[in-house]
N, C-alpha and C positions, 0 to 999 in steps of 0.2 A: 505492501499500499504506499509506504513512505519515497520506493522508487516514483512510480506511480503521480502521488504529490510532490515531487521534486522536476522530474519531466516538463511538470504544467506551473511550474514556481521559474525553469527557467526560462522558458517562454513569455512571461508575464514581466523577467527580469528583462530581458531584450526588448521588448516594448517601451519598458518603464524609465530604461536607461537613453534610448534614440530619443526620446524625449524631453526629458530631463539634459543630456547633449546639447539637445536641439537649441534649448532656451540659453543655456549658458554659450552657444556657439552665437547664437542671434546678440547678447549682450557680450560680448569680445566683440564683433565683428562691430559693434556702435561706438566702441570704447576704443578703437583706431588698431585693432590687432597689439597692443601695445599693453606688455606682460602688465608692468608698472599700474598702470591704471585702474589694469584689471582687480589687479588687485585692494585698491583702494576701493572701487566698487562696489567687492567684496565684501570689506569691511563694511561698506555703512548698511548692505544689504543684506549680516548676514540670518537673519532671523524671518528670512524672503524663503529661505530652502534649508529652514532649521526642520520641517517634514522629513527629510534623509537619513538627519540624524538618528528619526524612530526608525527608518527600512534599515537602517548598519546595525542598531541594535537586535532588533529583533533575525537580519541574519547570524548577527555571533550568538544569539540563543537555540534557535535551530540546527548551529553547527553544534555546539557545544552538548543540549538538550535534544534529539531528534525524535521528536514524536508530531503525536498531530496538534496537538497544541500550538507546542511552538511556529508549528506550520503554517498553521490555523492565521496566526499574529503576524507571521509573514508576508502570507497574502494579502491579508490586511491593509497593510502600511505600503506594498506594491502595489496596490489594485487604487490604493489612495493615492498616491502618488504620477498612478497614470492620468487619475482623473484631473489632478491639480496642476499638472504642465499641459494639460490638453487646455486646462482653462486659462492659465498664461500666456498661451500662443496664441489663443481665441484674443483677449483681450490686448497683445503686443502688435499695432496695427498702424502707428503711427508711421513708420518707417520699416517695410519688412525684411527677413534675412534675406541680401540676396545672395544666391548662391555661384559665386565664383567659384574658377577651379583655383582656389589657394583655400576656398572652404573645402570645397571637395577634396584637396589635400590634406587640409588637417580631420575630416573623417575619417578617413583612411586609417592615419597615422594616431588617433585617438583609438580608430576601433581597436587596432594594432596593439597600445597600449594595452587594453581593456582584455583582450583576449589572455595575452602573456599574462595579467594582474590574476584569474580568474587558475590560468593553468598551475601558476606557479603552488595556489591556494590547494588546489587538486593532487600534484604533488607530494606537496606538507601533508595534509590531509585525507585523502580521498574523496568520501560523499559527503562525512564533516564539512570538510573545504571547502564542495561547490555549494552546499547550502551557503555558510560565511560569505563567495560570493555572490552572492544574489541580493545580499543589502548591502555589501560592498560595492559593486559597477557600477549601480544608480547613482550611490553615495559620492563615488571619487570622480563624478563627471565633472561639478562645480570647478577642480583642480587639474582636473586633465590637461585640459587646452592647453595651458601655460608650458608645460613640459612638450607635448610635440607642436607648437607655436616654435620653443627652441629648436627640437629635433631637426625641425622641418626652414629652418634659419637659411642654413647653406643652402637648401634649393630655391630658398623665396629670391633671396637675393642675387643666384647667379638667373630665376628667373628677370627679374625686375631692370638687372643689367640687362640681359640681352632685348627688352622692350627698350629701354631707355635709349641705349646705342642707335635703334631705328629709329624712336624718334628724334633725334637729334640729325642724324642719316637726311630723314625726310625734309627737316627743317633748313640744314645746308641747300640740301636741291632746290629747293623755293629762295634763291636768292634775292627776287624782287619782296620778301615777305616784312614787311613792318609788325614788331610785333611791342604789343601794350601790356602793359603788365600790372593789375591789380589786386592792387591789397588791400586793408583797415582792418580795425577790431570791430567793423559795422558798416552796412552803407554798401561792400564793394559788390554782390551781387544784381544788388539794384545798376548800379552806377554802371552795372559788363551790361545789365539787358537795357538799360539807356542809352548807350553812347552805340551798341549794336545797334539800333532802331534810326538814328541819327549817322551813325558813318555809311547806310547801305542806303540811303538818297545818292554817292556817291563812289563807294568803294565797294567789289566783292570782299565781302568778312564772315570769318568763322571766329565758332568764340566758344571757349567752353562752358558744355549747357549744363547745366541746373546748376546745384551747388559742386560742381568736378572741380574743388581746390586742391587737391592734394597733389603729390610727382605722378601716382602710377595713375591719377582722373585726369592728369596734366596728358599725359601720354597717350591717355586709351585715347582721347578726341585725337591726337595728331596723327597716330594710327590709321584712324579706323573715320576720320572726315577732310584729313588736311588733302586738295585738289592743287596740282599747282597755279591753276587763274586765283586763286587767294592772295587777295595785295594788304589783308590786314591780319592780323590774332587777336585777338582781344582773350589774354590769360587771369583768368582770376585764382591769386592766391591767398592760399587758408595757413594758416600756423596753431601750433598746438605748443611747441618747444620752438625757444633757440634755435635757430638755423632751419629750420623749416623753409622761409623763405628764399636764404642762399639754397638751397638743393633746388628748388624749381626752378632758378633765376641762372644756374647754374647747367641747367638743360634747355632754355629757350632762348635765352639771353635775348634779355626785353632792351630794347630799339626808347620807349619812352615809359614812366610810369605813373601811376595814379597812388593815391594813401589817400584815402578816401574818410580816416579817422582814426586815433589810437584812443583807447580805453580801459577798464579796467573789467576785461574778459579773461577768460579762460585761467583764472590768477590761480587754479589748481596746476594747474599747470608750467604756468611764466614763472609762480613766486611771486613778482612783483612787478610794478607800470613800468621801471629802467627795460627792463628784459623784455617787454610786451614794445618799449620804443625802438630800441633796438633791432630786434627781430622785424619788425615792419618798416626800418630803415635800410634792413638789406635789401631793399628793391632800389634807394636811390643809389647805395653803395653798388649796384652789382651796372646801373645805366654805361652807356659812353659817354666822351665830354660831350657828345655834341646832343643828348637825348635829354629831351625836357620830360623833368618833374612836376606831377602835378599836386597839387596839395591842397587839404581844404581848409582854408584858414581861420574858420570857425570854433575850430578846434582847439583848446586851450593847450593843449598834449602836444601838437603838433610844431604848435607855435614856438612851445618853451623849448622845442628841441631842434628847432631852427633857427633861435638866440642861443641857446650851447654853441651850437659846434658854428657859428658866424657865416663864412663864406664858402666851407665849405663844400656846400650843393649849388652849383655854379649857375645852370638853364633851370630854375625854380620861375616856376608859376603858381600862384595863389588864387582859389577858386572862394565865395563867401554869399554868404545870405542875409542882404540887412533889412533889418526887425526893430530900427528906432533900436536896439539897445546897445551894452557896451561890451556885448565880448564879439569878437572875432577882427580882424584888422579891420584899421582904422581907413579912408582912401585918402591915397600920398603915401601911406604906410606902407603900399606893396604896390608898387605904381607898376610891376609888371600882372598883374592881378585883375580877374573879374567876378561882376559884383553885380549880385539882384536885389531890386528895391521894388519901390513903391509896392511891395508885395498884396496882394487883397485875395482875401479866402469865401469861397462860395460853395454850393450845392453839387454845383458843377463841376468844379476844381478848383486853381489858383489860375491869376493872374501875377506877370510879374515884367519887369523891366530890366533890361542886362543889361551893364556897359563894360565895353573892350578898354585893354589898356592902352586902344588907340584914343577912346575917347566916343571911338560910336559905338550907337545905342538902337535899342528891337524892343520892342514888345511883344512878349510871351503866351501863349496862353495853353494850358497845362490841364489831362484829366486829375491829374492825382492831389493829394495833401499832404499837408506837413510840410514845414518849417525844415526836418531831414532833408524832405523831397526836394524842397525848390535847393537844397544848396546842392544833393547831387545832380537833380540835371543843370546846373550851371557847369558843374565840373564836366561832365560829358559835352556840355556847349563849348566852352575855351578847348577841350581837346578836339570840338572835329573842326571850330575855327581854325587852331593853329597847325590844321593839316592842311589847310584852304578851301574850307566851307565855309562861305559868307554868309552876316550872323543872319539876314532876310532870309538865304535858302536854308536856312535850320526851324523859318515857324513853322513849317504843316509837318513837318519832322517830330519837333518836338509836341505837336497837338496827336500826334498820331500813338506816343507813347505809351502805354499801358500798364498797368499796377500789375507787378511782379505778387505770385502771390505768395498769398499768407503775409504781403509784406507796405502793412496801410491800403489793404486793396480793399475801394467800397462796395461794398454789394446789395444793391436794394431791396430792399423783401415787401416792397406796400410800406405800410405804417410805420414800417422798421428798418434802421437802415444799417447794416450792418459793418464798420470797420476792423477787417481781418488782419489784424496786424502778431497772427499765431504764432510764428516762425522760429521767431529769436527775442530775444530777449536782453536787453544791458542797462545800468544807470541811464545813459544819456538818451536811449533810444525811448526807451520807456515815460521817462521825464517828458518827450518831446510827445508820447502819441495823446500823453492825458493833456497836455497842453493846448495841442492840437483839438480833441473833443471839447475842452472846454471854449471853442471859437463857436461851434454850431449853438442854434438856439434852437434848445427844444430839451426834451429829458436826458441828459448824458447818463450812460451805466456804465460803466468798467466788471469786469471779465478776469481775473487773475490768477492764475496759480503763483506764483513770483518768480525769481530770479534763481539760477540755478549756476554752477561755474566760479564760482565768485570767492573760495578759499573764506581765510580767516575773516573777510568783509563780507560776508553774505548778509547775515542777520543785521549790520549796519546798513547796507545797501539796500535789502528791503523796508528799513525801519523808513526810514527815507524819500524811498517810493512811496509809500502808507499817504507818508506828508503831502506832496504833492497830490498826489489821489482824491485826497480833501478837500485842496484845494478848487480841482478840476470838475470833480465827478457831483452828480445828482445823489447815484444808488453806486455800491458797490458790493461785486459778490465772488469772494472767496475759494479756488477752488486748491481744497486739501490742507484739513484742519491744523497738522503739524506744522508744515512748511509757511504758512502762513499767517502764522502769529508773528513774525515782526512787522508785517503789513499792517494787519488787525493793530496792532497798540501803535502803531504810527498815526495811523486814522484815527482811530482812537485820543491821542497824544491831541490830537492836533483840533479836538472841537467838535468835530463832525457827531452826526446824530447816527447811534448803532443800530438803530428802527431800521437807518434805511444802510443796512450794512449787513451783510447774509454769507454766512461761510458752510457751504454744502464740499462734498464729496468727489465727485467728478462733473463735468461738463455740461452734459444734457443735463441737471438739473440746476447748476446757475442760467445756462438759455432759459428753463420754463419759471422760474422763478423771475428771470428781468422780462421775461412776457406777459409774464402778471401782472407788474405794477400797472398799477390805474391811476395813471395818474393824465391829465390834460398837454397835446405836442406832440406831436414827431418823435418819438425813441430813435436813438443810437447808441447802441450795444458799442463798446470798443475791447475786442477778444485781445488781450495782450498778455502770447507769451502762450506757447503747449509744451509740456516740459517733455523730454521722447523718452521710449519704454523704457532706457535702462536706471530711469529716476522714478 
């Protein structure tokens, strides 16, 4: 009888191990296949996988005391594990696991290591060892991907080196190609899309799609999409560690560069703002002597860095948006810059005037909203103008600019307007978003889970966000009780009526609450950030 029960348990264990491995592989991919980052994630989320400890204990009991009772306990734990990890799979849908060749190789190595562990237990303990392995194999899946990644490291480096060299070859063969690198703590994807829209009116342009901003994402774009007819390649460059931008620059060798912003983002891996500044300016360091460096003059960290470095960066062009505040460069302070002024917001979008370095002005209208979007579009106008497109010829392309999905995207829902800024959030962007919400005449509602990846400063920045939200919103819905506690405290300390602040566990509950608010006027609902699956 025990042999039959063991056979059934082995089948269940294979199923359980697969689901546990799949979930952890998904998280490992979201953590960038970085062992250290995954260890940090595991420490924060240890309780989420505590069921596996019960399964391991059940396997030990079944191995030491093999009888129908201990076998039944192991059955129960294994079935619960299958159910629980299938549930996690259904819930983790924001960014699905991508089954790349690297993922397939990790699965193969993970499987070999799992079988090796089971074999060693069998050789050491016979049938008892097999019972123990039925509890052990699902349990070790949460740890096994890191050694599997280490084992595969030489293979991955070799594969990556081949792809990188092939991408470099393709770039060398297209000698007419102008490469424009874009980086920044935030805004880089938006500027990439805006610039692509403007430059396409004159040039044959290729850009890295979506958020393809890692070395291998850039390489994949070049190898899969670059054609001899392309004249401009817009390359988004992301970073989580010092040296990441330089790594991409060493592949594509940018002719010109744009730094859209610098701010306290990914502090868990950068550790401090100085590392972020030096990493973003790795793009500036990589430019040739005649390369143009476009900088967001509204960003204090960029301005400070330029003042610290003096005249290190020669061909520098600033762009900025003038809201009548003290932020950003003043007229004449950066004579070679582009500036937006006379900015007016409506439900149809934004109107503004752009002044070029030579004093030429032009009036523009776009469907986007938000002060940071004005600055981002002015940056795209500056690059396009410097590459030979007249300001007047950019008016129609600017009107064609579409909202980038989940980045201050306006969604008209009849009596409700959704402002979808859910892609990512940071201290500067979240403040700009709620201040934009405050400009609308109606019932202004914020829905947010707060900000992450801010290291030791995370609580402070979320508290400050609460104070900004209290000053700009009529109603506030916080998604996730534990993580949003600093925001709630900031809201409360600002004197906001807590009858108008609701804390829920899911976005759907927050939307239902917002739609149910009974107050006269058009509703504007801002969705600020949406935490990834590994949070």
